[in-house]
N, C-alpha and C positions, 0 to 999 in steps of 0.2 A: 655663816659665811655671806649669805645674801644682805643681812641687815647691816654687817659690817661694811660692804661694798657700796650700799646705797647711803650710809652714813658719810663715806668718804667722798662719794660723788657729790654731796652737798656742797663740798668745799670748791669743787670745780665749777658748779653751775652758779653758784652766787655771785661769781666775778664775771659772769656773762650776761649783760642787760637782756639780751635776746630771749632768755629763759624766764625772765620776769619773776626770779625766785624770792619767796617771802622771807623776811627776817623773823626771828623769834618774836611770837605775839602777833603776827600777822598770818594771813592766808589768802590765796588768790580765789575770787568768787565771782560768779556772773551776775551782775547787777541788772535787773530787767526793769525796775520802776523805781521812782522816788516819790516820797510823801513830802510836798513843799509846804512848809509852814512859816508863819509868822512868829515874832518873838514871843508873843503872849500864848502860843500854841494853838492858835485858829488855823484852820485848813485853808490853803490857797489853792491847791490842785494836787491831784496824783497823776504824775507824768510818766509815759512810756519811754524809757531812756535806751531801749534797745537800738540796734543799728541794723541797717539792711545789707546782708551779705548775699549777694546773687538775689534769689527769690525769697530767702528766709530771713526773719528777724532774729538776731541773736542777742543775748545779754552781753553787756559790757564787763570784761575782765578787770576787776578792781582789787587792789590790795586792801583787805578790810581787817578790823581788829578780832582776834580770836581764830582759832584753828577751824576745820571743817565742821560743818554741821554734824552733831553727833547722831549716829544711828540708833535705832531701837525703839522700844514702845513708850519709853519714860517721857517726860516733858523736858525738853532741852532748849530754853530760849538762848539766842546769841545776842551778843551786845551791838545794838544799834543797827542790825540787819537781820533780815529773817525771811521766811517764806510769807506769801499773803495771808495765809492762814494765822500764823503766829503774830505777824505784824498788824494786820487789820482784822482778823476774825473773819476773813472771806471764805465762802464756800460756793460752789458752783450752784447756779439756780436749778430746780427741779425740772426735769424733762417733760416733754408732753406726754400724755396718756401714760402717767406714771403708774407701775404696777405695785402691787403690794410689797413685794420683794425689794424694789427699788426704794420704795418709800422707807422702808425699814432700814436700809442700808445708808440712806442719805442722812436720816435722823441720827443715826449712830455716828457717822462722820461729823455732822454739825456738833453733836455734843462734844466730840473730842476737839474739835477746832475751838469751841467756847473756852474749854479747858486750856488750850495752849495760849489763846489770846491772854486769858487772865493771867497765866504764868509769865508771859512775856511783860505784861503791864506791872505785875509786882517786882519782877526782877528788877525793872529800871527805876521804878518809884522808891525801891529800898535804897537805891545807890545815890540819890539826888543829892543828899546833905553832903555826901563825901566828894562828889565830882566838882560841885561848885562852878558850874559853866552855864551860860544863859541858853547856849543852843541846846545843852542836855535837858534843861528846865522846859524848855520849849516843848521838847519831846514828852516829857512827863506830863505837861498841861494837857497836851494833844490826847495822850493816852487815858487821862482821867475823864476826858468828855468825849471820846469817840464812840459812836454807835455803829456797830459793823453792818446794820442795815444799809447805811448810806454807801457800801461797797456797790450796790446796785447802779449807782450813778456813773460807775466807771466800768463799762462793759469789756474794755479791753483787757482786765484782769483774767477773764475766762480764757484768753488766748496763750496764757503764759504756760509754757512747757519747760520746766526747770527755770533757774534764775530766781534771785531774791530780790527783796526790796530794802530801801533804806530812807534816811531822812535828810532833808536840805532846807536851809533857811532862806526865805525868798530874798532876791537880790544880792545873794552872797555866792561866791564861787565854791566849789566843792561840796562834799557832804559833810553832815555834822561830825561824824566819827572821825574826820580828818582835822577837826580843830585841836591845837596844840594841847589844851589844857586836858581835854578828854583823852587825847592819846597818852600823855604823860602819866594820867591817873591809871588807865588800863594797864599799860605796861608794867608799872610800879607794883600794881596788885597782883598781876599775873606772873610775872618774873621774879619779882622780889618776895614772892610767898615763901616764908620759912615756917610753915605749919609744923608744930612739935609732933603731930600725929602721923605726918608724912611717912610712909613706909620706905625704908632704905635697905638697899641689899646690893650685892655685886652684880654690876651690869653685864649682860650677855655679851655686848659689843665691845665696851673699852676695858672691862674686868674692873673698874672703879667702884667703890662705894657710893652710890648715888641715889637721889630720890626717885622712886619707880613710878612710871607712868601708869595711872589705874586703866585708863582707856587710851588706844593708840589711834592714831589719825586714819579715817576711812579713806580709801582709795578710789578715786573716780576713773571713769572711762573704760573700766574692764566689763561691767555688767549694766544693767538698767539703773540700778542704785549704787551709790558709794557704800563700799564695804570694807572693814578692816582686814589687814594682812595678818595680824596677830590678834587674837581674842579668844575668849573662853566663856561661853554663855550657858553651859549645862555642867552640873556637878560630875557628870560621867567623864568630862574632860579635864577636871581639876585634880590636884593632889596636894597632900599635906594640909588640907584646909585653905588653901589659897585661892581666891577668887579672881575673875576677870584676867587682866593681863598680868597680874602678879605671878602667874604661872610661868610667864616668859619675861623675866624682870629686864626692863631696858630704861635707861634714864629718861627723865622727862625731856630735857633737850635733845637726847639722841633720837628719841621717838619722833619728836618734831622734825629734826633733819631728815632722817631716812623717809619719813612720810612726804615732806614736801619734795624731797628729791624724786621719788617715784611718781608722785602726782604731777611733776613737771614733765615727765616723759609719757604718761599715760593720758594727761588732760590739758596739757600746757600749750603754749604757742608754738613749741618745736615738737609737738607731738608727732607730726607726719615724718620727722627725721628719726624717731626712735622707736615707734610702735606700728605693728602691722598686723592685721587679722588673717588668720588661717583657720577656717571653719568657725568654729565657736570659741576659739582660743585668740588671745592676744599674745603676741611675741614680743617682747620689751628687750632692746639691746643698747649697750653704750660702751665706750671706751674709758678708761680712767684718766686719759686726757684727749682732747679733740683730735679725731683722726678721720681722714677721707672714707674709710671703711663704713663709718657710720652713714654717709650719704648714699653709698651704693649697696649697702648691705641688703636692703629690701628687694633689690631687683634679681636677686638670686633665687628667690622664693615666690616673688609676683612678677607678672608681666610688665616690662617698661612701658610707659606711655608713649604716646606718639612723640616724634622727634621735637614737635614744638610744644610738648608738655612740660619739658624739663628746661631749667636756666642753663646758661653756657658753661658754668662751673661745673654743674652736676653731669652734664653731657660728657665734658672732658673727662671726669674722674671714672664715669662709666666705661668709656673707651679704654682707659687704662686697665680697669678690671678685666674686661674682656680680653684685652690683649695678653693679660697675666694668664688668664684661664686657657688660653691657646698655647701660649710658648712657655709659660712658666717662669718668665723673668718680668721684673719691673724696671721702667726706665730709670736710668741713673740720675736724671735730673728732676726726680720727685722724691726728694728726701723726706717730705712729710708722710710718705707711705712707709712708716717704720714698722718693723716686724715683731718689735718686742713690747708692745703696750698691751697690758692686761685688757681684755675684752670680755663682756659678760652677755650672756643671752639667757632669758627666762621666758616661760610659757605661763601666762596666768589665765584663768577663767573664774567664774563666780558660782557658789552654791547658794543656798537661801540666805545665809547669814555672814559669809566672809569670802575672801578672796583665796582661790585655791591654786596652789603652786604645781603647774603639771611637770615642769622640769627645770633644772638650773644647769646651765653650762657655763662654768668658769673657763677661760681660755686667754688666748693671745692673738693680737692681729695676725701676726705670722701664721700661726697655726690654723686659724680661721679660713685664711686665704688658701693655704695648702690644702685644707681639707674640701675646700670648694672645688678646687682644680681636680682633685682625686675623684671627687663625686660626678663632674661632668666628664671627665676621662672615661669613667665607667658608663656613663650613658652615651657616649658618643656612638652614632651609628649613621650608616647612609640615610639620606633624607628621602622621604615619599614624594614631597613636592617642594619646590624652591622656597615657598612661604613657611614652611617648618622652621620651628625656633631653633637656633644653634644651641641655646641653653635652656631645654624645657624646665618651668619653674615647679615649685611644689605643688601649687594649685592645677598646673597642667596635668600632673601625674595623678593627683588625687581624684581628678575628674574622671579618670579612667577606671576608677574602682566602682563607680556606681552606674546604674541602668540609665538608659536615655529616656528622656521625658518626652512622651508624645513621638517617639522615635526619632528625635532630632537632636536634643542637647542633653548633656548630663544633667540628672537630677541631683544636685550637690547637697540636698537635704538627706540623701541616703549614705552620705559618707559618715562611717562610724566615728564618733567623737574622739576615740582615743588614737586614731591612726595619726592626727596631725603632730601630736606631741613625740611619738615615737619615731616618725619618719624624720622630723626636725633633728631630733637627738642623734639619730644615726648619720645625718649629714655632718652636723658640726662636730662630732666625735670620731667620724671616719670608722664607725661600727657597722656589723651587719644590718642591712635594711629589714624592716618588719615583714614577716612572713604573710601577714594578713593583707598587705598590699599586692604582694605577688600572687596570692591564691586568687584574689578578686579579680586582678587584670587578666589572669589565665582565663577565668570564666567569661569576662567580657570579650576576650579576643574570639572566644568560640561562638558568640552569638551577635555581635555587631562588628561594623567595619569604621567606626568613628575613631580618626586619628590613630591608625595602625602604627605610625612612626613613633608615636610617644609610648604606647604600649610595649612595642618591641625594644625600644631604647632602655625601658626600665627592667624588662625581663632579663636583657643582657646583663645590665649593672648588677641585678641580684644574682644571677649565675656567678658572675666574676667574684663579687664581693662576699655574698653569704654562703654559696656552695662551694666556693673556693675553685671555680673552673676558669681557668686563665686563657683556655684555648679559644674563646670567643672572641671574635675581631669586630672592626667597625663596619666592614662590608663582608661580601661573599668570600667565604674560605673554602676553597676547592680541596684542601687537605684535610679538613676536619672530618673525623670518622665517628663522631658522636651518633649513635642510632637515632636519637630524636632529631638532631639537626639534620641528618640525611632524610629521614622520613618527611621532615617540613619541606625540603628541598623537591623531593618526588612529588608531594602534593602540589607544590607551586608549578612544577612541569606540567601536571595534569590540568591544573585550572588554566594555564595559559594556553595549552593546546585546545581545551574546549572553547576558550574565548576566540581563538583563531578560526575555529571550525564553525561556530555558530553565532559568534558576536556575543553582544551583551544581552544574553537571555534574562528572562525575567528571574528564574531561580537557578543558580549555577552550583557546582560541587561545593564550593566554600559553604554556601548557605546551608546546603543538605548534609554534607558529610564532614567537615572540619572538626567539630567537636568529637565525633566518635573516632575519627581517623587519628587525632592527637592522642587518644587515650588506649585504642584497640587497634593498632595498625594492621596487624595479621588478619583480623576478620574482615576488615574494611578494605583493605588495598586489593585484594583478590577480586573484589567486584568493581573497583574503580579502574584496575588494569584492563578488564573487558570493556570499559566505557572509553577509556583513553585509546585503545586499538580502534575503536570506532571513530573517534574524533580524528585520528591520524589519517584515516582514509578520506576525510572531506578537506584537507588542507593541501597546499602545494608541495611539490616534490622537494623545493628547497627547504622549506621551514620543516617539513616531516623530516629530512635528513638531519636537520639540527636537533630536533626533540628526540630523535632515535640516539644520537651519539651521546647527548646530554644525559639521557635516562640510563644509557649503559654505563656511562662514567659513575653515576651515582649508585647504581645497583651493584657495580663491582665492588666499591667500598662497603656496602652493606652485606657481602657476599650472598646476594640474591634471595636474602631471607628476613622477613619482616619480623620484628619483636611482637611476641603476643600482646605485652602491655608496655605502657610508659608511665613511670612515675612522675611526680609532680616536676621536679627539675628537668627531667627528659621532656615533659609536655613544654615547658618554657623554651627548650633548646629547639623542639618542634616549630614553634611560632617564629622563632629567631630564624630558623633555616628557611622557613616559607617567605618571611620578609626579606630576607637577603637575595633569595633566588628571583623574586619577583622584581625587586628594584634592579638586580643586575640585569634582567632582560630589558629593562626600559632605560638603562645606562647607555649613552652614545659610545660606541666602541671605536678604538684606534685600529689601524691595520694590524699592528703588532699583537693586539688583544685578539683579534679575529684569527690570526694565524695560529697563536698559542691554542685557541679553543679548538680549532680543526685537529691539530696535533694530538691534543688530549683525547 
């Protein structure tokens, strides 16, 4: 299903110049340097062709001949472009005070680079007679006389991080691989190859009998190195004696199409529109045809930038999305917000050798929008501060699962790797939220006070969706008789009374007793009630009367008997009741509210 959807996506993207989609026989690569030659092959210069983007030098994205640089330990020279090692035999100079281990590793790498450079030279010299182009001949003359020692004259090569090199003739525009005769030769050789030994079988994508791709395109932008989405590099993964990608047969052209389409989303010029990072996972998303949801989809999972960080068009679409999340309706004058367009979301990460698919979610634009709305409705809760987000992001919530670093901010490195994918899938499919997030947030609520609003909002959502507890509302519910919820309200009353009695003391009852009170209320509240009576004696008669009436109201619903223990869902209700009661205390009341409170 995934490969079929990506193969179909290629037809959409190839007609949009903004995506810079490669045609068969080409690929988009970052060119960082150019070897400038005379027609006799003598060197004029090696030029740095990167451009300055902010404070960083970046390679120039260029359509080159051939697919992505093959991965693996074999020798894989490419046609008229390659790394500095392959193309020039370049290796980094030895470090100062080199250790014996460093020297061994350097010499091992230098031997490998010498082999790669020789393979690059032989690869091109072998084709010179067939190409019949003076530019290609100039490259061959250069390779025949080039001494890799001369790379020391070009120290900027050491600064190349990623990016490739190619060749150029002096005083001629463009690169040598762009010459018509060279391009025609390469495409005829590559696309017109009818080798009798080509393995043909039924394709998994189209069902047609096609020449099968032996190796499939490596995907960039997921891990540090490009890696294939489909590949078999060990007999344990093979079957019926089929090696490499023959185990998952896909036509050569189809493999090119799906690989180019996916690379355009993960590493192309429109990457920001289709790819976002959640922990160690990259989330890729696209619609079968262009749709505004693609522009605003990331902001349901990540915090939107400041107002001046978005263009006017995206800001307008984002306002429509937020309006829909609040009201459930889309404006009638926005026909482009169609609800029946197929929409795909996938989660990708890498292991040592290949791209790992963490989840696949085929859906539609309408279903995605409806599930977003349901998710945020479940999360909706009274705010703690005005600055709290209306729509807490996935990152906001995942941060609440990890301890604080130096007691200040969440240590996001402690977020378990599997939680992001599980959480994303539960939102996109409107399925129960992962228990792992609930349990971790429950523990964090007991020990720190960082962004209680977001913790409480997820606890509420989990209780509603996963535990099927529909009785929990956005704000304080005076009719809710859940034992955990009532115990949380009582604890909030005790906390507020202490605050009124002695002010913001260094250590309050929340710091000392919240964890135990939320799990073993019967044994803890008997002690807290004595402390609560002591605090009531230190506050004014008006506030004392308020707390007494409120406490009587809650205790009456609890039948004046605290539960011995609270299970995990009841503990979630405890913290929700605590949050609701505290926020209700600080909410400005109308005269009608005060009259109702006095009657109760």
